[in-house]
C-alpha positions in Angstrom: -6.2 -33.8 12.9 -8.0 -35.2 16.4 -8.7 -31.9 18.2 -12.2 -31.6 18.0 -13.7 -28.4 15.5 -15.4 -27.0 19.3 -11.9 -26.5 19.9 -10.3 -25.6 16.5 -12.7 -22.9 16.5 -12.4 -21.5 20.6 -8.4 -21.7 20.0 -8.8 -19.7 16.4 -11.1 -16.6 18.3 -8.3 -16.9 20.9 -5.4 -16.5 19.0 -7.5 -14.1 16.6 -8.0 -11.8 19.8 -4.3 -11.7 20.9 -3.6 -10.6 17.1 -5.9 -7.5 17.6 -4.5 -6.7 21.4 -0.9 -6.2 19.0 -1.1 -3.3 17.2 1.0 -1.4 14.8 1.0 2.3 14.2 0.1 3.2 11.0 -1.0 6.7 9.2 -4.3 6.7 8.0 -4.7 9.0 3.9 -8.1 10.3 4.5 -9.1 12.2 1.1 -9.2 16.2 1.9 -11.8 17.9 -1.1 -11.6 21.2 0.7 -9.0 22.6 -1.2 -6.8 22.0 -4.5 -3.3 20.5 -3.5 -0.5 23.1 -4.6 3.2 20.8 -6.3 4.2 20.7 -2.5 1.4 19.0 -1.3 0.5 15.3 -0.4 -1.9 14.6 -2.9 -3.3 11.5 -5.1 -3.1 11.9 -8.8 -2.4 15.8 -10.7 0.5 18.0 -11.3 3.8 17.3 -8.7 6.5 19.0 -7.5 9.9 19.2 -10.1 13.0 20.8 -9.4 13.8 23.1 -12.1 16.5 21.6 -13.7 14.7 18.4 -13.1 12.2 16.2 -16.0 9.6 14.4 -15.3 10.4 10.8 -15.2 10.0 8.3 -18.1 10.0 4.8 -19.1 12.3 2.7 -21.0 11.0 4.1 -23.9 11.3 7.5 -23.5 7.9 8.0 -22.5 7.0 10.3 -20.1 5.2 8.7 -16.3 2.2 10.5 -14.3 2.1 11.4 -11.2 -0.1 8.9 -8.5 0.7 10.0 -5.4 3.2 12.6 -3.4 3.8 12.5 0.3 5.2 15.4 2.4 6.8 13.8 4.7 7.0 15.8 7.5 3.8 15.0 7.6 3.7 12.1 8.1 4.7 11.2 12.1 6.1 7.5 11.7 9.8 6.9 12.6 11.5 5.2 10.0 9.8 7.6 7.4 12.0 10.7 5.9 11.6 13.8 8.6 11.6 16.1 5.4 11.0 16.8 1.7 8.7 15.2 -0.7 8.4 10.8 -1.5 7.0 10.6 -5.4 4.9 7.8 -7.1 5.3 7.3 -10.5 3.4 5.2 -13.2 3.3 4.9 -16.7 -0.7 5.3 -17.5 -1.4 1.7 -19.8 -3.4 -0.9 -18.8 -1.3 -2.3 -16.3 -0.9 1.1 -15.1 2.9 0.8 -15.0 3.6 -2.7 -13.2 6.4 -5.0 -14.2 4.4 -8.4 -12.7 6.9 -10.3 -13.6 9.8 -8.7 -12.4 7.5 -5.9 -9.6 11.1 -4.0 -8.3 12.1 -2.7 -11.6 11.7 1.3 -11.5 10.7 0.7 -15.3 7.1 1.6 -15.8 7.1 3.2 -11.8 9.3 5.4 -10.3 9.9 6.0 -6.5 11.5 10.2 -6.4 12.3 10.9 -3.1 13.6 15.5 -3.3 14.8 15.7 0.3 15.1 19.0 0.1 12.4 21.7 -1.8 12.8 24.9 -3.8 9.8 27.0 -3.0 10.6 28.9 -6.2 9.3 26.3 -8.3 5.6 27.3 -9.8 3.0 24.6 -11.8 3.0 26.2 -14.8 6.6 25.7 -14.6 6.4 21.8 -14.0 2.9 22.0 -16.4 5.3 23.2 -19.6 7.6 20.2 -18.9 4.8 17.5 -19.1 3.3 16.4 -22.3 -0.7 16.1 -22.9 -1.8 12.6 -22.4 -4.7 11.4 -24.3 -7.7 11.1 -22.1 -9.2 8.7 -24.1 -7.1 5.9 -24.2 -6.3 6.4 -20.5 -5.9 3.8 -17.7 -5.1 5.7 -15.0 -6.9 4.4 -11.4 -7.1 8.2 -10.5 -9.8 9.8 -12.4 -9.3 13.7 -10.2 -6.2 15.3 -8.0 -7.0 15.6 -4.3 -4.7 16.5 -1.2 -4.6 14.1 1.4 -4.7 14.9 5.6 -3.0 12.0 7.2 -4.3 10.8 10.3 -1.6 8.0 13.2 -4.1 5.2 13.9 -3.0 1.8 14.7 -3.6 -2.4 13.2 -2.9 -5.6 13.9 -1.1 -7.8 11.4 -3.4 -8.6 8.6 -5.2 -11.5 7.8 -3.6 -11.4 3.9 -0.1 -10.3 4.9 2.3 -13.2 4.2 3.2 -13.3 7.7 -0.5 -14.1 9.4 -0.1 -17.9 9.0 3.2 -18.4 10.7 2.0 -15.8 13.5 -1.3 -17.5 13.7 0.0 -21.5 13.7 2.6 -20.3 16.4 0.0 -18.7 18.4 -2.1 -21.6 18.1 0.8 -24.2 18.6 0.7 -22.6 22.4 -2.4 -23.8 22.7 -2.6 -26.8 21.3 1.1 -28.2 21.6 0.3 -31.9 21.2 -1.7 -31.4 17.6 0.7 -28.7 15.7 -0.2 -27.1 12.8 1.8 -25.2 9.8 -1.2 -23.4 8.8 -5.0 -22.0 9.5 -5.5 -23.8 6.7 -4.3 -27.6 8.0 -7.3 -26.7 10.3 -11.4 -28.5 9.7 -12.8 -25.3 10.1 -13.0 -22.8 7.1 -12.1 -19.4 9.3 -14.5 -17.5 6.6 -17.0 -19.4 8.8 -16.0 -18.0 12.3 -19.0 -16.0 13.3 -17.9 -14.6 16.6 -18.2 -10.4 16.0 -14.9 -9.1 16.1 -13.2 -12.4 14.0 -15.2 -11.9 11.2 -14.7 -8.5 11.3 -11.1 -8.8 11.0 -11.0 -11.3 8.7 -13.6 -9.4 5.9 -12.2 -5.6 7.0 -8.5 -6.0 7.7 -5.9 -4.0 5.6 -7.8 -2.0 3.2 -7.9 1.7 2.9 -5.3 4.6 1.6 -2.1 4.5 4.2 0.7 4.4 4.9 2.7 2.1 7.2 1.0 -0.8 8.5 -0.7 -4.0 6.5 -1.7 -4.8 3.7 -4.8 -5.8 1.4 -4.8 -8.0 -1.2 -7.9 -9.0 -3.5 -5.4 -11.9 -4.9 -2.8 -12.6 -2.6 0.4 -11.4 -0.8 3.1 -11.3 -3.6 5.6 -11.2 -1.6 4.2 -15.3 0.4 6.2 -16.4 -3.1 9.2 -14.6 -2.9 12.8 -15.4 -1.9 14.1 -13.2 1.2 10.6 -12.1 1.0 11.6 -10.0 4.3 13.3 -7.3 2.2 10.1 -6.2 1.6 8.7 -6.4 5.5 6.9 -2.6 4.9 4.3 -1.2 3.1 5.4 1.9 2.2 2.5 3.2 0.5 -1.3 1.6 -0.6 -3.7 3.0 -2.3 -7.1 1.5 -2.7 -10.4 1.9 -4.9 -13.2 3.6 -3.7 -14.8 6.9 -4.5 -13.3 10.2 -4.8 -16.3 13.0 -4.9 -20.0 12.2 -7.1 -18.1 12.2 -10.4 -14.8 10.8 -10.0 -13.0 7.4 -8.2 -10.4 5.6 -8.1 -10.3 2.3 -9.4 -7.7 -0.4 -10.5 -8.9 -2.7 -12.6 -12.2 -4.1 -11.4 -12.1 -2.5 -8.0 -8.5 -4.1 -7.1 -6.1 -3.1 -4.3 -2.6 -0.9 -5.3 0.7 -1.9 -2.7 4.1 -0.8 -2.7 6.6 -1.9 -0.5 10.9 -1.6 0.8 13.0 -3.3 2.9 12.5 -0.7 6.6 16.6 -0.3 7.0 15.8 1.6 3.2 13.2 3.5 4.9 15.1 4.6 7.3 18.3 5.3 5.1 15.5 7.3 3.0 16.5 4.6 -0.5 14.3 3.8 -2.8 16.2 2.1 -5.2 14.6 -1.1 -4.4 10.6 -1.4 -4.1 8.1 -4.0 -4.6 5.4 -2.5 -6.9 2.1 -4.3 -7.2 -0.8 -4.5 -7.7 -4.2 -6.6 -7.7 -7.9 -6.9 -8.2 -11.0 -9.2 -8.1 
């Protein structure tokens, strides 16, 4: 393009700074090692709540799934999130962690369950009686130890790897350079990874990571929604679980230091309809 690299860099930095001012609320999920969570609390891994007349969810081969995460909805201060009950994420323990990358919304190897009301008379011992033992020597389960979660309200800007980023960036850039419009950040003659301006460099490297509900995702590869028709059907990050340390002896690990995402449509979330959720994880 005719626009000088110096101007391209100047406008790119300006656009990223504008994006950093456009914040969206989300809930960061901090690991809480202060206690062992009950079957009614937010947690990664462990034993989840199952009603007296309920069963552990299974896949098409009648093999039990394992609890990946459980969220106490009343403690998640987001407007579209359920105001009460428990939201659960179950996955099958195999080398793909229950994912079907060709059919990422088919709830076979994973299951999203929402319990609008919770019976406090259910006991962990009762749930364990329904749970078949897992052969730990053959386990690929990403969460090595049950850990409680502490929700913390926060805010962040559109992440660098979100499928919407390129269009939003181009729109803002073209306002600064209308005579030479671009379709994507990658139409420029500069490499965004070479931007040394501190705030921009940190944004490109670090945006989107962490355990969270809402906000914007991160990926070690690419956003799976980018190649989907009607990607806006999954406009909301329902849950993200990152790789990392739990304690000195345990970790959360998706393949080779990967990350896991669940996406849903905002209206479905408001209606507590979890029948269509996109489940994806990737790694380096």
